[in-house]
C-alpha positions, -999 to +999 in steps of 0.1 A: +122+635-047+092+611-038+084+601-070+119+598-082+119+570-052+080+557-065+091+556-108+126+543-097+109+515-076+079+511-100+104+509-136+127+482-115+097+458-108+089+468-143+117+453-158+121+431-133+084+413-143+095+413-181+127+400-180+111+368-154+080+367-185+106+364-211+123+339-194+096+315-181+085+319-223+118+307-238+116+281-214+113+238-233+077+227-227+085+189-207+058+160-222+053+133-203+055+103-222+037+068-213+060+045-195+070+018-216+052-018-209+074-050-206+063-075-220+066-109-201+069-146-208+057-174-180+059-208-187+013-216-181+027-256-165+051-235-144+030-213-134-003-233-131+018-259-106+029-222-089-002-219-079-015-253-070+017-262-046+006-226-031-036-231-033-025-268-013+004-252+008-027-236+018-050-253+025-033-279+046-021-250+068-055-243+070-070-280+082-045-280+111-050-245+122-092-256+120-079-291+134-061-274+165-091-255+176-116-280+170-097-301+194-096-267+217-128-262+211-145-295+223-121-301+257-144-305+282-157-275+297-172-283+328-153-303+349-181-333+365-175-335+411-179-376+408-155-380+435-167-357+458-170-369+489-199-342+506-229-333+487-242-298+485-276-297+488 
């Protein structure tokens, strides 16, 4: 009885394994290909004008920011007590 159960389980396992192996062998191979290269035609003058405009705007923004930072840095840091009534010695 025990031998029959073991034999049945191993026979079922063996047949399932063989069927699974045949199924994987029958699958089609998937070949991956490189993506298609899309070529863009760019007008060089338009590209240069666009980049030039971007650089000019960036320079303007940087100059504005730097001048604001300099104004903040050059503001007086210490207020002199020139109009104090008493002086400490």
